Structures are given as C-alpha cells and as structure tokens.
N, C-alpha and C positions, 0 to 999 in steps of 0.2 A: 504491500501500500503506499501511497505516493504523498507525501504533505500538501497540501494545498491550498496557502490564505489567497482567504475574498482577491478574487481580484475584477480583471473589469470596470461599469461604472460600477459595482457597491463600495469596490477596494479606494478607487479613487474620491469616492465622497467618502470614504471611513478615512480618509487620509488628508482626505480637506478638513475632517472638525478637528480631526486631532491638531493637525496645525493650528487651528484658529482658536483652540481650548487652549496650545499653549503644551501643548505633550510630544513631548522631541524625540525619548527613550523609551520604543514600546517596541513588541513583539505581538507581531501577526500572525495568528493558529488556529486550524477550522479545528470544531469539535467532530466535526469526521471525517476523517481523511480519506474515508473510500466512494471515486466518485459513483453515483448510484446511474444505472445503464439510462440510454436517451429514455427510453418509456417509461421512466418513473423521476418524478423530482425528488420525493423525499427518500433518507434513507430508512430502513427498517432497526429492528431491534438490535439483531444481533451485529453488523454493521457498526453502529453506535456502541454497542460490548466489545467491541473487538480493538476500537480505535482508542478507546480509553486506558487505556494502559501506555501507549502512545503519549498521550496528553498528559496524564501526571507525569511521568517521566521530564517532560517541557517545562511543567508548574517547577518540580523538582530541583531542577539544570537553573532555570533563570531567579528562580525563589523573588517572582512579583510581590511588589507592596498592594497594587493595586490587581484587581480582574476584571475587569467589563467585558459581561453576555450578551451576546446581540444572539436576539428571536432566543426560540422555543427551545430547542437543544441544550442550546451552553447555558441557560438561565434554571433549567432544570439540573443540570450538573450542576448547578453553585448555591442550588438548595432553596430557592425563590420559594415561594408557594402561589399562593392563584391564578387567575388568567395572565396571559402577557398584557394585555391594556393594565393589568391591577401592579403586575411585574412594571413596569418601564418605570425608570426616573428612579425607583428602586433602590435602596440604598442598607449594607447590613455586612460583619462582622465577621469572616468567618473562621472561626478555632485552627476548624481541623484545614485549611488551605493556606492562616495564618496571612488573611491579605483583607484587604478592602475592597469589597463585588459591590458591585452596580451592574445591572440589568437595563438593556435596549431591545427595541427590535433593533430588526436587522437590517442592516440599509437597503435592503432590493423590497422590502417591505413599505419603506419609504418612499422610496425610485417611486411606488405605484401609484402615492396620493399625489406624484406632482401635478395633476388637472384641477387641483384644489385648491389653491392657492391657498386658502386660509386653514385648510387642513395640514396642508404641506409643510408650513411658517411653521405651524406649533407643533408637528412632528421635528423636525429642523433645530427648534426653538429650544425644543423638554431635551435634545439632544446637546446641545452645544451648553446648555448650565447642567447638564450631569458632568459633562467629559470637564467642566470647566474647575468646577467642585472636585471633578475625580482628581486632574496636575496637581493634587496638593498633597495627596497622596495620604494616608491613616493619622502620619500625627495633624500634620495641620490641616485638616479639611474644617471647613469652619464652620460647623457643625456645633451648637453647644449640647453641654449635657441638661436634662430637666430629671425634675421630679414629676412624673407625671403616676398620679393617683386613681386606680380601676377601683374602681364603685358597681355596684347594681343597681336597677333603675330604680327613680324615687320619684318623690313632685319633688321640687322647688323653687325658688322664686328670686330671680335676677334683672338686672335692669339693663345692661348688656353684656356680652358676650357674641365668639367668634364658635360658631357651629360646624363639624364636618361629622359625614358619612361614610363608613364602608357598609358596603352592601356585595353579595355575589348576583348582581346585574348590571346593566349601563341601561336598561328601562326598567323606569321607577316603578311603572305599575305594577312587575313581575318579583321584583329586587326586594329580599329580604334584609331589613335590617340586625347587623352582624355587633357594631360598633357604632358609636360616636363619643367625637374628643371634641370638650369644649376648653375653651381659655377667653379671661376677661382680661388682662393684661395685669395679669398676677398669678394667680390661680388656675392649673391647669389639671384637668382630671378626665379619665376616660369611661364611657356607662357603655357595659355590656349587656346586651339587648337578647342573644342565645339563650331558647330556651326557655324567655321570661317566660311567668305562666302567673306572676300575682296579679295585684291589682290594677286597675285604669291609672295609668301615668295622666298626669295635667300638671306640667312646669308650664310657668308662665318666665316670658323674655319680653324685658322692656322694648328694646333695637335689639335683633341680632344681624351679623353678621356671615356672608356663607360666600362659598364659589359658587355656582349654577346654582341659586336657591332655589332657584322650578324644580330641578329633583331632586335635594334634598328637601322639600318640605311638604312633596308629594311620599316620599319614600318617612319621612318621620309621622305625617296624617294628623291626628287628633293629639300626639302624644304630646304637643307642643302651642299655647296661643302666644300670639305676638300683637303688642299696645300698637306696633305701626308696621309698612311693608320691609323687610329686612334690605340689608345693603348686601351687593352684588359686587363681586370683585371682577365676574364675568363681565358681568355689564359695563363696568366700569372701561371697565380695556375694549370691550366695544365698541362705545360712546366715542375711547378716544383714534378709533378704526387702527385699532393695532392687528397684523396679520397673527401674533401666536396669540391665544386665548388660553393658554395654560396656565396653572396656581402657578408651580416652580418656573419653565419658563420666565413667565413676565415679572416672580422674583428674584430671580437671577439677572437681570437685566438691571433692574435696581439696586440692586447690591445687596441682595439679602436672604440669607438662606435659614437652610432649617433648624431645627432641633431633634435631639436624638434620646434613645432610653435604651438601654441594655435589660431592663427589669420587666419588657413588656411581649407579646409575641407579633407576629407580623402587622392582621389587619386592624389593631387599637394600637399600634405605634403611628402607624399610618394617620389613624383618626387622630390621632394627638396632634402630628407633625406638622399635619393639612392645618388643625383649626390656627395654632400658634402662626402659622405662615398666611393664615388669611386674614387674620388679626390683622401682622405688619404691614400683611399688603396692602390692605384698607386706609390704615392712616396713612401712609408713604402714597397714597396713589391720590393727584391735583388733577384737576380738570381744568379747563378753559370755562369760560362766564356760559357759552353756549354750548360747551356737552354737559354741562352742571344742568344748564335747564331742561334738556332734554331728557339725561338721568331721574332729575326733583321730583319735574312737573307728570312726564311723560310717561316714561320707561319701569321704574319699580313699584310708582303705585300698579304697577300691574301686575307683579310677582305673587302678590294674595290673590287676584284673583283668575289668574289663569292655574293657577294651583289646584284649587276647589274647582276649577270645571274638570280638569283631568281627574281629581280624588270623588265627586258627584256619578260623574259619567253623563252616559245618553240610553235611555231602552229604546227595545230594540223587535220587530216584528220577527219572533222564531220561525214561526209560521211559514208565512209570507215568503223568508230567507230561506226557508229547505224549499217554498214551489220553487222558487226564480231559480235556486242552486238547480234541482232535478233538472230543468228544463236548461240547462245552460249545458250540462252535461251530455242530455240530447244532442243540443247539438252540436259539443263537441263531439259524438260517437259520430252522425254526420260527414263531419268536415274533417274524424282521423278519417274515415275511411274515404273521403275523394281525396286526402292525401298520399293513401296508400295506392290509391291510382293512379296518380297522375305521375308518383316517384316511386312507388315501393317503398317508403318509410316507412315503421311501423312503430315507432315513438317520434313522434314531431318534439318532443322539449329534446332528443340529443344532439346535441348538437355534431357530432361523429356523423352518424350519420344522418343527420344533413348535409353535410357536408360530402359526407361519399355520395349521396343520391346529385347533387348538383357535377357532379366531379364525371361518375359515370355520362349524366346528361349532355356532357360538356358546354354545362349554360356558362358563359364568364362572368367570372362573379367581380366587384369593385377590390384590388387591390387592399386591404386592410389584413396585419394579423393582430389574433389574440394576443393581453399584454404577460402573461402566463407561459403560455406552450407554443407561441408565435407562429399558427397556422391561423391558414386563412379565416377568416372571425365571417360569421353568419350572422351580424348583430342588425337589429332594427336596420341601420344605415346604409348597409350592401344590400342588407332584402328592398329597401324602397328603392334604391337605384340601378335595380335588375327589374325588367319588362316584362320577366317570364310569369306566368300562371303560376304555377310550384310557390314562388320569390310571393304574390296576391295573396293564397292561401295563406302562407306560414305564419304575414304579418298577421292577416285574422284570426290564426291559433292563438300566437301571442295576444294580439289586444284579449283577444277573451276568457285567457288561462290568468291575464291578469290580473280583469275586472272580478273570477272566482275569488281567485288567492286573496289580493290587499285589499278589495271591498264588501268579499261580500262575505267567503266566512267570517271577518271578524262580526258578525251580525249575528251567526249561527248562534251564538250562546244564550242570546236575550235582551245583553248589554252592554256596552262597549264603551270606553273610556278610549279620547283620546289625548297626545301630550304635544303642546306647547314649546313654541324657542322666538323668541322674546328678539335673542339676536342673532336667528335663522336665515333670514336674506339681507341683502347687500343692500337693499334698496329704504331700510328699517321696517315693514313692514309683519306681522307677526303669523310667521310658519308653523304647522303642522300638517297631521299626519290626515285630520280629517277637512281635509280642502276640495279634495277632487273625486267625490267620490261623484259616481255618475246618478242623473234621477231617478233610475228602476232602483235602488239603490238606497240614495238617502230619502227617498219615499218612505223605505221601510223602519227607519230611526222614527220614532213616536213620544209622543210627552207620557210622562207617567199617569196613573188614574187620576180621575181628578183634576191634573192640572193642563198648561195649554202650552205649545210655542208663541210669543209674538216674534217676529221676523222682522226685522230693521236693512233696509240699503240707500246706498248713498244712490239717486237715478242721477246718471251725466257726472258722476264726480269729476274725473279725472277729464275731458274736455270744460269743465268750467275751468277746472284751478289751470288747465292748461291757457285758454282764455282770459284767463287775471292776472297770471304769469308770464304771458306774451304781450300782453294789451292790444290783442288785435279784436279791433272796432266793430268790425263786421261780426264776427263771433261775439264776443260782448252784446251786440244788439240781439243778438238770434235768440239767447240767451232770456234777455232783458222782456223781450217780445213774446215769449213764453214759444217762440218758433224751435221745432227740432233741426240741428245738423244732418243729420244723419237725411232727411228729408229734401231738406236746398237744397244738398248735391245731389242727389235723384231729379227734383225736379230741374237744375241747372242743367244737367246733363241728358235729358230723356225727359225732360217735361213732367206735365201733372201726371201723365195715362203710363208713368213707370211701372215696370210689372215689380215683381216680388222680389224677386232674385236682384232685380239691379237693384232695388233697398237693400237688399245683403253685400253687394258687392262696393254701395259709398258708406255702407255702416264699418266696413270692413280699412276700407282706405281711411274710415276719420280714425280709427285706430292705428291702421298700418305702421301713418305716417308719427304718431305718438312713441310706438313703439322701437320708431327709430327704419321700418321696415322698406322692401324697396318694392322695385316693380316686380318684377320674380317673386318676393314675399306674396304679392296680393295675387300675381296670376293662381300660384298655388292650394293657398288657403280657399280661394273660390270659387276657385277650375275655369277662370275667362283665359280666352287668350292672352297673350301677353301686348296685342296690340289695342287690346279693348282696358285693361291692367294703366297702359300708358295714357290714356286720355282720362281714365278717370283720375290719373293723381296733379296731372296736367290740367284738368278742372278746379280741383284743390286746389294749387298751388295758386292758382289765381281767386279764384274764390276768396282762401285767409291767408295773403302774403306774409301781412306781416305776425301769425303763427308760424313759417316755415322756415322766414328771419331769423328769428329768435332758435327756433329748432338748429339747425344750421350754427348760431353763434355760441350753443348751449359745446357744442363739439367747440369752437376755434378756444372757447375761456375755458376747458377742459386741461385741452393741451398747453395754455399759459399756465394754469393752478393748478394742472395734476390732481384733481377731482374734478366732482359733481356737487351741488349745494339744493337740498329742499328752503321748501318757508322758512320752515324753525328753526335752518339749520343745521342740520342736517346731514353732511360730510360723508363724501361716497368716492375714495382711490381707484383712480383707474390707470394703472403699471401696465395696461397691455396696451395700449396707448403707443407706448414708446419702442411694443413688438415688434420681429423679425418679420413673425407671424402674416400676415396680412388679412385671415380669417379672422386670427386674436386681432387684429388694431379693428378691423369692421366690427367685431361685433363691442367693444371698448369704444366705440364713436356714436352706438347706437345707444345705449349701457346712457350715457352721458346728455345726450336726447331724451333718457326716459326717467334717468331715477328722480329728477327733481320732478317730476310731473307725482311717481310712482309711489315715492318717498313724500311728498307732501300729504297725500291723501290718505297712507299708511299713519302717520304720525294724528294727521283730524279724527280715523277714525279709533287709534288709540284711546285720545284723551278723552272721544263720546264715553267711552267704557268706562274710563275714571269719572268724568262728571256724575254718572248714573251707580256708579255705586256707591257715590256719596248721599243716594237717599235711596236705594233698593239693593240689596244682596244677591240678584241672584241670576244674572247671564250666565248662561249659559256653554254655550259653542261661540266660537268666530269666525268667520270664511272669508278673506278677500276683506269687501265692504262692507259683509253680513255682521250683524249683532244678535242675538237668538237668548231673548230666557227664556224662560221655566216659569211660570208661576198661578199663582189659585186660580177657576176661571172665576172669582172675584175680584181681582186685581188685576184681571186683562187692564182693562181703560186705565186706569191708575197705570200700570209701564210704557204701555204707550205714549201716555202724557209726557214723564220724566224719558221715555228714549227717545221720543221727536224732541223733547225741548235740550236732550244733553248732545243729541247728536248737529242741532241746529246751532247749538251757540260754540261749537267745538266749530263748526263753519262759518261761524261768523265772521273770524277772525282770517279766514285764508279766501276764502271766495268772496270778495268785499261787492259792494253796489249790484251786485246778479244776484235771484235766488238760487237758492237749490234747493232742489225734492229727495223729498225723503220716503221710497216706498214702506210701507207695516204692512204685512199679513199675519193672521193670526189661525195655525191651526193645530191636528192633532199630530200633525206630523209635518216633516223636516222637507217645506217644498209651500212656492209660493202661488198661494191660492185664496180670491179676495174671500 
C-alpha cells in the first residue's frame, strides 16, 4: 500500500488554508492509504483497519502536538463523537495520542459548497478560525479554563443570560434536547436534559442571547418564557451582510476564543463553550445605525412569532391527502409504464438506468458532469435542453415525484410544522419550507375545529413599490386612478379586445422587467414567439420609460457601490458583478434590479407582522406576501381589522402618495376564496 496524501484541488485548498492560518511545519497523511477501486469512492472497514498500523507509526515518528482530522474516518480515529456536522470545529485533548485534536470537514466536501456563496464562506471561515487556534498548539491555544457547573433541570428566574442547545438533529422539529449551556457574564452552568421525566420546567428569562434563536426556541419549547424577543448573534451577522454566519468563525474574526473544561463530556462542554462565546460575541458586535434599525425594529421581534408558528403547526386533511396520494400513485404507474415502453427504463428514479437509456438510444445530451462521480448528468437543466420525448416524460415524472415527497407526504399524518429562516434569503424576505405548496396541497391544510384562517395578501405590492422608488409618473397615476398596469399594457398592444393569453403575457412582462428578465425569458415563460416577446418589451419601455431607466440605473449604482439597497436601508452585496463568468455577472445584474424592490416588500410584510402581534398573537404562517392568522370564529372580524390596519400602517411609509390594496380572505382551508 502506498501513502497518498491529499492531492489535487483538495490538497491545494488545505495547504492554502494552512498558510493563511500561519501553520508552516506540518505533515499530511491519508487516514486510508489504500486507493479504493474506481467503481466506489469509500474504503471498507477492512481497508481502514489495514492502514491503522502505518498511521500509528507515523504519529509515533513525528510526535505531533496538534492533529487535525479531516472528514469522518479521521475524526472517528481521533475519538470525536456525534455527526460530522456536530464534530466540525470541535477541539479535544487526546491522552492516547498526547496531542490537541481538531475536527473539520474534508476539503472535498467544502469544495462542493462553492455554488453557495454564504455556505462556502461559512465553512471556510470555520476552518480558518480552527486552524488559527491550532497554530498555537496545545500550550498556547487561547482557550480559558472555566468551571462549568453540571445541573439537572430545574425552574429558575434570571434577568439575562445566553443559552445554547446541544441536540441530536439539525431539524428543530424532530431534535431531542440533550444539554443546554447557560452563561450570564459570570456564572456558567450546563443542564442535562437526557432522560429527564420530572415535573414541568417553567424557567423565566428577562433577556436571552442565542446564536440561531429560531432553532433554540423551538427546541426549548415551553420550558422557557422570555420577557422580550431574544437577541440573536446570527441575525446580527446577517444584518452586517457577513458571508460567514457561524459562531466560531465570526468570533475568531474579531479576536474572541472559546473556553474549555476537562470535567464535562462531549455534548455538555459544547453547550457551555458556545453559550460563553455567544454572550461575548453579542457584546462585541456593533451595528451601523441602519443595521440596528433593521435588527431591533423588524427582524428581532419576528423571532418569537416564527418560533411559535413552528411549534403550533397547522392541521391537515389526512383523508383528503390519502385520496390525493392514491391518485398520484396511479398517475405514476401509468407514467412509469410509458417511460418503460419508450426507453426500457424500469426505475425512472435511477440516474444510472436513465443515463444508459439515453446512451443506447444515441440521444445527445447537454455535456455536464455530476460533481461526485463525474458521470454524464441527467439533472433538470440537462433534460430541459433535450428535445426527445423521453426527456419530457422524465421531467414530468420528476415533477410529480417531487410534489409527492416534498409537499404531499408531510400532510398524511394530519398535522404539519413549517420551519422558518429570517436570514434565509439574500433579499431579506422570510424563507420557509411551506412556501411553494401547489394549490391542491394547500387546500389540504385546514383550520382547527372551531377556528378560521384569515388570509391577508398585499395586492400588486412589487409594482407599487417600483413605481414609488422609480418615480415613474405614468405608473403612479395608474395606481392613483385605480387602473391595472397589466390591463393598460394589454390595451396599448392589442386594443380593448385583448385575449386572456395576451393579458397573461403583458402581466408576465411587467414582472419580468422587475425581476431583470430578458426577452428570451419572457418568451420561455409565456410560450410566445421571440418576436412577440420583443414587441411586448418595446411597448413596456414606451409606457414606463422612467421605470426602465431607473432599473438600468440600479445596475450602474450596484457597480459603483458593490451592493443594492432597499427603502429600509437593507443592503445586499453583489460580488458576482465582477465575475469572469458572464452567466454569474448577468445574474448579479438582475439581482441589482430586483433586490431593492423585493427586499422592500419583504421588510414591509415583516413590519406588518410585528405591528399585528402588538395587539393579537395568533399568526400561524407567513408565505411570500401572505400573512395567515388562525382565530376563533367569533374573532374573525377583529383579526381582519387588526391585520388590515397593521399591513396598511407598514405600507404607509413605503408606498407614499398612492393607495395600497390588501386582499382579505376567510376560509376553513389555506385557499383564497371569498
């Protein structure tokens, strides 16, 4: 067996990170020195065991004071517990190896995250923070020794403290709380929640500090109550438009380091360490005035609202979901047989079978390789570029199976919980896994017995915001007169006798302009010829010249400043404006046009939720521009009045000089019916 240290891009990245962290003298070795056959990527247990003696000899020879384990196998060998995500960035002293041991993701895993700017920056930031700490070795690593006091769950009251939870799952809906770490600037203690079956805990905290509070509040559930919305250092970092939102990465960038204790086990120590670090990061982070306004007035008040939405969840029509599921299964059976007849593919979910079928049928596919196996890709973009009927059948199959697994399956138990992210989108809008439900699935989500949904939605919010931000008098006057920009554009093009399809096309053109889309995109979404799409865009530019000039000016402004900005002052960095790749550059230019508009509407909707909750506390869900409350039937009219007032008040400072319209619906189901 031949030793084979990390090579290629992974090796170059690892060496680059080592140099940045100031680590000059190091030795790199593979955990597994045996190269697996080409048909598989991972070594077997026997292959790993065969390599251990050589690895132990290397450690004995070099006697390292610091060992950095990259990936699952290396961190297993070092003795780290938990999932790889839980291990990443952790530190422990190994008596057996007489070395300070650090755990991190394998560089190849981090490389695969390059497509997401924020995710990649978070991972790299965490690596650099950990390596900088490792550069000091065991003796000089800047970690303080703390006295952590283990406690069993008990009820207490305190004015302020930071809280961190250690669980067994990244999804707060199914996570089990194992430990919670607590720090108040002086005392540090850890509560062990494992196997606790005692009396109900009702702890009261005045002001709490957390890192990713939406997660921690859902995990803590009703064990804790708070006088005010908790502070969230992750949201603070997001307000500052930091790429790396991780706790340890952010702390290391401003010179903060963790604490350690040799008295506690893996999970308990992590909870205690992170509670201390969260408190210190909160005290150290400073926000600009405009960032502070967004944080204190809009985003922080949302934390308890959205946590309550997740904890409450929504009831579903389980019987209706089962009927729909059976219908989808029957449709898939027919489709599966059709695909088999066309191509011989027995399992349309098998990429290998699909790839082989295209090859045997001599069908040319768009050249694109999978990230991991480097084989011909058969993903959505490849299938969409292929004109063969098999590609169309597979796209239809993938769409139906996605609807079944992502949207229908969660409805079958009779109750569904959504998770939310305040920091989930670049524009500032709330994101959740309950946003893109198809209409048939939405109708299966219903109010609890004796209650009703009140559903409120801003009407034409983006166009109204665009009219105000651009100052386009033609568009502003239409809204003042109560006229529809979609209908007016259709009349300009086709006269009063326009068809439904022509109206849909002009409506799409209005939105594509705001989204930064071009003629080809309009033709694609409407199914109209390119020449017709060009005519519609030309008519749009004649009808709203000031709006079109303003949109172009946003791109120039973004090139000058490096970011776009909403009416509330929320900024979005656009580094891809200077990308060498034309596609990325074009995408960033579209974002420069759209982000100020979408971000303003998002902030307006969030502010409306905050205002509503000052009077009533029954928001159950938020989706795009919709706010949904669930109220007793006797409270429907009051909820409608408060919701209308809150949304109008939030819009008043944004959409000045023109009326804002709100659509209100009352229903037993999540559907907009009068």
